[in-house]
N, C-alpha and C positions, 0 to 999 in steps of 0.2 A: 218127655212124655208127661202128660197131665192126667191126674186122676179125675174121674167124673163121679157125680152122685147118681145113684140109681134108685128110684122109688123110695123105699123106707130107709135107705142107707143114710145115716146121720153124719158121715164123714164130710169134711170140706178141705179144700186145698187152695192155696194162692199160688198162681204161676208167675213167672217172670213177666209175662205179658200184662198181668194186672198191675205191676209196679212201674212199668214204663210210661213215659208221658205220651199222651195222644197227640194228634195233629193240632188240636186246639189248645195245648198246653196243660190239660188237666190229666190227673192220674186216675186209674181205675179203682185204686184202693186208697181210702182215706181213713186212718184210725180215728176212733172217737176221741175228742179232746178230754183231758182230765180236768174236771171241775174242782175248784177249791171248795173246801168245806171245813167244818169244825173238826179238830183233831180228836181222835178216839184215844182212850186210855191205853189201849194196846199199842197204837202207833207211837204215842209219846214214850211209852216204856221201851220200845225197840230203839228209838232214837237215843234215849238216855243210856241204855245198855251198850249200844254201839259206840257212843262217845266215850263212855267209861272204859270199855275194852280197848279202844284205840289209845287212850292215855296210858293205860297199864302197859300195853305193848311198846309204846314209844319211850316211856320213862322207866319201865321196869327192866329193860334190857333183854327181853325174850328174843 
């Protein structure tokens, strides 16, 4: 059963029909591509923190 949007209702849904291939080989739902860009300080911090935490867990014996 699929939900529908009515008037001012802001909800949305993707059904399995949207994900299946059509007869011409295209799909109904295509996610937006992730474009490369300059890394942010927050992003770099999370990567460094994740790498450090991984090394602590691997070599620390937790």
